[in-house]
N, C-alpha and C positions, 0 to 999 in steps of 0.2 A: 350806348345804354343800350340795354340787353331789354329785350320782349318779353312782354309778360305770356301770360299761358290760362288758356281751362284747365282744371288738373282734375281727373277722376282716375283711382285707384287701376291696377292693372288686376284684374280677377282670371279672366279666361288664359292669359299669357301664362301664373301661374300654377295652375289649374293643370296644362299640360307640361309644366316642367316638374310637378310633381309627379307624375303620372310615367314618366319618361325614366327619371330620375329612383323608383321604384322598381324598373323592369331593370337593373342595370347589378352582372352582380357586381359583390365586397368586393374589393382588392385592397392589396395592403399597402393602403400609400403612406410613406414616410413625411408629415409633415419639416421634419430636418433631419433629413441623407446626413450619414457618413458621408466623410470627407473621397473615399474609396469610391462610394455611389453615388455623388451628386454629379450632374452631366452639365447642364443650364438654369439657370431663372431670368427671368425678365418679364416687364410690362407690372412690376412693383412700385409701391412705394416704398420711402425708408423716411426718419426722423430720427432727431439723439431728440431725449431728454433728460437732464441730468449723467451718469454715468451708464444711462443705456444706450446704445443703438437700434431701433425696432426698425423692421422688415414688416410688410402686409400687401396683401392679395396680389396679384399678377398671376404668373406660373410655371411651373422649372419642370423639370426631366430626371429622370432619376434610373438607377438600376437597382430591382430587388433582387436580392438573391443572388447575386451577380447576371441577372439577366434582363436586359431594357425591361422595363415596363409593358404591360400591356396596355397605357394608356399613355400616349406622348402628344403632349403635353397634357400635365394636371394641374388643374385650380389651387393656389396655394391658398388653405382653409384654416391655415392658423397663422395669427402676427406670432414672429419670431425675435427674440431679445438679445444682444450681444451684452456682454458684462466688459466695461471698458476699462477700469479698476485694474484690469492686470492686464501682464504682456502675452500674446496668443499669435501664433501665425493658422496662418488657413488650413495648415493640414489638421493640425489642434485646437481651434475653435469650437467652444461650449455652444451651443444654442438653446432656447428658454420657450417652447411653447407657451402660448397665451391662447387659452378657448376665446371664441369673438361671437358665441351665443349667434343671437339672431340678427347680429350686422353682417349688414349682406358684402359682398365681395366684389372687390372691382381690381380691374385693371387697369393702370395709369394713373392711380390714384395720386390725389393731391394731397400731402400729411401738412397740416401744419403745426408745428410742435410752440406750445407754452410752457418755459422756465416757471410762469409764477403761477400756474395752478397745475403744475408738474401731470401734464397730460398731451394728448393728440386729436385732434380735432383731423376727421374726414367731410367732408361735402363733392370733391368732385372726382370724377371719374367714368370709366366705361364699365359697365356689364360684362363680367364671365361667362367666360365661356358655359351655356346649358345653365345659368340663372337668368331669371325674370330680370326684366329692367325694375330696378327699387324706385320706390315711389320718394319724392323728394324728402330729402331729411339731411338733417347732422346728428353725424355720430360721435361720441369721444371716450378714448382710451385714458382712463385715468389710472396711471402709473404708481408703484406703490412702493416705489426706491430701490428694490428688488431685486427689476428686473421682471415685477408680472405687472401684471393689474388686470383692471374690469373693464368692459366694453357695455355704453349704454346709450343709448338716443337718448338728444338734448334736443328740449325743447325750446320752444321760438317766441320772445314775448309779442312779437309783430310779427303775427300770422301768414296777418293780408302783403305784407312786403316782402317775406321771406317765398310767397308762392308766386309771386310776379317773377322771382328769379328761375332762371333756367338753369338745369349742370350741362355742363360745358367737361370737357378734355382736353389734353394736351395746351393749355395754358401757361403762363408764366406767375407764378407760385412763389411765396418769401414773406415772409414773419422779419418786423422790424425789428432791430437789436433794439435790448432795453425796451421795450414796450411788449402791448399786447396786440396789437393791429397789425393781422393782416391781411394779405392781396392777393387779387385774383387777375390775371391782367387776359383779357379773348380767348384763344380754343375754338374749338368747334362742337357740336351740338347736333345730335342726329334721335333715331327713336333708339339705338344699342345705350345713349347716355341718361335719356329724360324720356318718360312714358307720357308726356304731353305732348312731342314732337312726334308730325306722322311720320315721315321720312324718312330712310334708310340713309337717305343721300349724308356725310358730313358739309354740312353750311358752317360757315365763322361765323365766332359769336362777337360782336363787340362790346366794349366798353372794359372799365377795371371794376371788379368789387371787392369789397373790402369790409372785413370782419371783425370786433372787436370782440377780444376772446374773453373777458374782462365781462363788461356790460352784454356782451351777447347781440348789440345791433349791427345794422348789414346796414352798405350805403351801396349805390352802382351810380358810376358816373359815368361820362366820356372819354374817350380812350383816343381821340382826333388825334390830339398831341403829339402821338406817340408817331400814328403812321397817317398818309392821307385819310384813308377810310376808316382808323379805328380799329382794325381785325389785327389779329397777332396770333399764332399760335408754333407750339411745339420746340419757341425759345427760352433762354433762363433768366429768371429777376433776382437780385443780389440786395439785401441790404446794406447799404454803408453809412457807420458812424460818424457821420460828420458832417457838412456843409449842411444848406440850405439856410430854413426860415424858424425852423426849431430845432429844440434841442432831441428829437427822433432822428437827425441825418435824412435820407436821402434814400432812394429806391433807385437803381440802374437795368435797364433790359438791354439785353443780348441777343442777335443772334434772330433765328427761325425764320418764319415765313408771314406775310400779308398781303392784303389784295382785295381787290371789290370784291374775291368769285362770291358766288353763291351756290358753288360745288366744288370741291377740296381739288386744285390743281397740286401737287407740288414738285412740277417741273416750273411753276411760276410763282412772282412773289416774291422770292428769299431777297434776306433782311445781313445786307452786308455788315460784317465786324469791324470794318474801320468806322463807322457812325454807333455811336453812343447815345441811346436815351435815357432821357433822365428825368425823375420826378421827386418836386418838392411833396411831401404828403400835408408839410402844413400851411402850405394855400393851395395847393389842388393844381401845380403849375408844373406843365412839361419842357425840357428844356432836349437841345443835342446837342451833344460835342465831338468831333471829329479826335479820331484814335492815330496814332503811326507806328512805325516800326514795325515787327513782324508782323502782321497782321495776322492772322487766318484766316483759312480759306471759308468761304461760306457755306453754313450746316448748321442743319439741327441736330436736336436728339442728344446734344451734348450733355454732361456735369457741372457745375460751374459752383465755387465753395469760396470765399476770402475769407482775407485773414491779417489783422493789424499789428504795423512791429512799433511794439510797448516796450522796444529792449531799451537797457540801462546804455549797451554800448553802441548806439546809436543818436549821437551829439546833437547838441543842437547847429543850424545851417546844411542837415544831412538829408537822408531819408525818414527821420523821424517823427512818427505818427502816420507812416503811409500806409495804407490799405493795399493789401493786392488780392486780385482775384484770378482763380486759378482755373481755366478749363483746360478739360479732357475730352476724348473721344467726340462723339459723333456722328452723322452721315450728311453727304450729299442729295438732297433728297428728290433733285433734279436726274439722279443716276442711283436706279434699285439700289449696287451692288458695293457702293463707295462708301464704306465705315470706315473711319477713322482711329487713330494708335497716338498720338499725337497730343501732347501737353504743350499749352500757353498759361501767360500771367501779362493780366494787365493791370499795371500800378496807377493808382491815383494820387496826386491830383496829376500826377505827369503826362497821363491816358495815353501812358506809351505801352505798345505791346513789346511782350518778350519771349522768345522760341524754346522753352524746355526739350527733357531729353524723351523719345520716343519708349511708349509702352512695348509691354512684349506682346499687347494681347487688345485689340482692336476692338472696341463696343459701341453701342449705343441704347438708348433708355435704359441705360443705370444708372444710381444713386451716387451722391459724394458726401458727404459730412465731414466734417475737423470736430477732431474728439481730442481727447486726452486734456490733463491739467494743464501742460505747457502750449496749448490749441497749435503744434507744429505739423502735426498728421494731418489728411484727412483719407479716411474708407472709401474704396469705392465698391459698391455693392449690384454683382449679377452682370445683367448687360445680355444683348445678342450682338451677333454677328452677320453684318446683310452679306457680307464678303462670301460666306459661303451656301452654296447650291441651299433656295428656300427648303425644299425637300428634304433636310439634311443641317436646318438651322436648331434643332430641339435636341438630334442624337448625336452630333459632333460637342464631343468634351470641350468644356474653358478650359482654354488654358489655363487659368486661376483656379486653385481648388475652391471651390464653396462660394466661386465669385466673385474674392473676395480678393484686392489688393490694397497693399497702401504707400501713401507719397509721401517723401518727408520734404514738406513744402522751403522749407532754410537752405537743406542740403542737393536739393532738386534730383531725388532721388525714388527709386520706383522700387520695393522689397514684398516681400511673402509677406512680412509681421509686423504685427501692432506692439511699439515700446511702452509702455502707461510711465515709461520714467523718463522721455527724451526732454528734452529742455524745452524753453519758453520759444518761441515761435519768434526770429527774426527772418527781413525781407532776405531773398536768395542774393548773391553776393555780385551777379549781375545786375539789379534794379538795384545798389547801393552802388555800384561803380558809377551807373550812370546819376542818379541826384549827388555822387560826390563831385563828380567830373565837372572841372574848371571852365567847361564849354555851357551847363547845364541854364537851361533859362525856362520861364515855365510855357508850357503850351501855345500853341497860337489857339487863342481861344475864339471859338464861333459866335459870342457874343459878348457884352459887355456885361448879360446879366447872366449867365451861363460862370463870366470871371467871377461874380461879385459872390455866387455860390460857394467857392471853394476861397474865399480871400483869408478865413485866420487857417483854413489849415496850407494854402499855400506858404506863408510866412513864416512855416515852420520848418517848414521843407527844403527851402533854400535861400542860401544866403547872399543870391544876386538881386541884382536890381530887377523888378518886375520889368518881365514883356513890353516894349511900346512897339509892338509888332500891332499892324492892321489887323480889324478883326473883321470880320463881315457878321450882317445882322440880314438872316433871313424873313420873310412874308408870316404872319402870324398863323395860325391856325382858327378860325369861330368857331368854339363849343363850349359847351359847359364848363371845362377846364382851360384853359388858356395856353399857349405853347407860345414861347418867346426864342426858337431858334427852329432851326431847319427840322425837319423830321425826316425817313426816312423815304421821302416823297418821289426822288428819282430812280431807286429801287425798284418802285412800285407804278412806273407812267402808265407802263406795259397794258395795265390792264383796266386804265381808262376806258378801254373801247367797251369793255364789259359792262359796265355799268349798268345803262339803260337796260338791258337785255336781261341781266340782272335783275334790277325794282317787278319788270314785268314776268320773269317768272318767280319771283317770291309772292306777286298780288295774283296770280294763276296757281299756287299752289296755296294761297288762303283760301280763295274763291273754293275748291277741291274739298276743302277740311271742313267748310261751314258744308257745304253741297252732303258731306259723304255722314256728319252728324245728324241732320235735320231727318235723312233718310235712313242711316244706323244699318247700312247695307255693308257686307264685309266686300262687296266686289267692287266699291270705289277705291280704295284701302289698296286693291291689288293692280287698276288703273293706275291710280298715281306714282306706284313706284316703277309700272313697266316705263309711261312716260318720265318719268325720271331716270328712268338705266337707259332709254335710245338716247336721250343727253348726252350721257358722259357715259365714254368707253370702261371704265373702270370700277362700274358699279355690276356687279353680281348679279344674276336675273332676277328675275319679283320671285317669291316667295310663294307655295301654295298657297289659298286661302285659307286662313285659321278657321277651325271647328266653332261651330255656334259658339257663345258666350251662355256662361250659365247668369240665372236671374241675375239682376243687379242686386247690388250691393245697400243697405240701409245708410243713406245719407247721414254723413256728422250732424252733430249742431251745428249751431252760428258761430266762425271761433273759435270752434275746436278742434286741435292739432289731427291731421294724418294718421292714421295707427301703421306700422308695417305690418302686414299678413305675416302668420307663423308659416308659411309657407316659404318666407326670404330663408331658412336657414337651409334649402335644397343648393347642393353644393355643388355636383359635378352631372352632367350628363352628356353621353358620348356623342359624336357625329356631329357635332354644332361649329364646327370651326368654317362650311361654306358659307354660313349664315352671320357671324357675326360681325361684317362689319372689314371694310378697305385699313382698317388703322390698325389692326391686328394683327389684318396679313403681313402687307407690307414694311410695317414698325416690331421685324422681329417674329413675325409668326410664320408657320410654314404649315 
């Protein structure tokens, strides 16, 4: 479960941002540079609603008037949209700019699309360089159906419950298919994500948060059934339209990292992709299933999309109704420079991995989205390449114009353009051949409970007799949500040693936090950051003490919602990269 926080509006940091921003010269930044001027886009969020693909937040680099921009990279201050009703190439694609008003800009934002309300919801993410850390809140882009829309803050019916959440970054995010329930599992938080967090160290956040996009109701559950410690970050989640106890289907979680760490360490706790975590929202239960085949190497920062074969050519007894998850790119977090350009397919309910073609570009922290009426293609948006030296990551041009690549999921082929008239998705031939093979049987289920989840699906995807192979049932995890099969325990067993020390460190930090609030002296904050830096060599040196804060703002009336300050519209301040946080620097920063 997520911890609760005592929340107070950030004031002095906003004032400093305003003063620094006022001293900057005006530069001719283009929110949507031409294909010839575009260099790189990363740390953004993206989502599809209706016939448009939206891109929000993050940073980009570009040329202006044929010369490298004076500030590299810059914060992306406008939301962009791409019309998917017509075909385009990444050299000719047109982008529409949408004004964000006073909605804060985030890096690594997670966007929740709602087809029901034709809107995109923004809650999680990390502050953009040069911007103050926004107060906790949720914002919504109401799409107008023509590629534009209006941003506004979303009111909270249960403000007390909302304020008990923390804003994370790097969690597993998805929205149920055919429903309006969004999920966000894990991630990390720090003073760069939430002003109520006192430490600049990125700390794993346990739990699974859900939000009903229609009713506005929040829920916060344990995710101990996912990993031993219920923490997970920088992997991906995907909604599957079948299986489970209810009509909404299941949620699967792949890759990323976990552990009992109280300090972020990219070299520990990586989750192997031969184990698939499955969550049934109908009864709040976690499961785990072993996957076989050409299993991808350990990674995070990849993108993940799904498509279902509903074509009439897939007859009964073959792969009719199968659901394929397509994975592209990512990096090995234990190796700062290992960024991937490979593509893989995980077919359900076979739980079988297939190797796809390599792309012409490696990338991490990109977004991928199934597009078009036929749902046959996915578009990859932006991303960084850590194979490039850190100092050159924003000045080395993306091999793809505008950072856009298109993948035909049926033909298993990369392209530089999008075809609005593409046929309906069918599973790739290699997947169809697997299901049609006379030797095909159901997978060796990790437990009888997992087998039961997919009972109705496997009866339509296989004409053979159900497998009678012995299944292994592992011990259950005791938590708010139950776990009925083995989780990623083996992957993160080494983290057990640090548990006791981690608990002690957290208690020590909480003590210092209370002491600082009693004394209201900024010196204590400096000492806290210095202590953390000494214990974690990855952290930057502590920043100088902040200037004295202005008089405290008036307290809001009981039960009223905190309001964003007008200064939230400050967009860009130079010279902020060093204090921005390790996440931005290691994950495609420079």
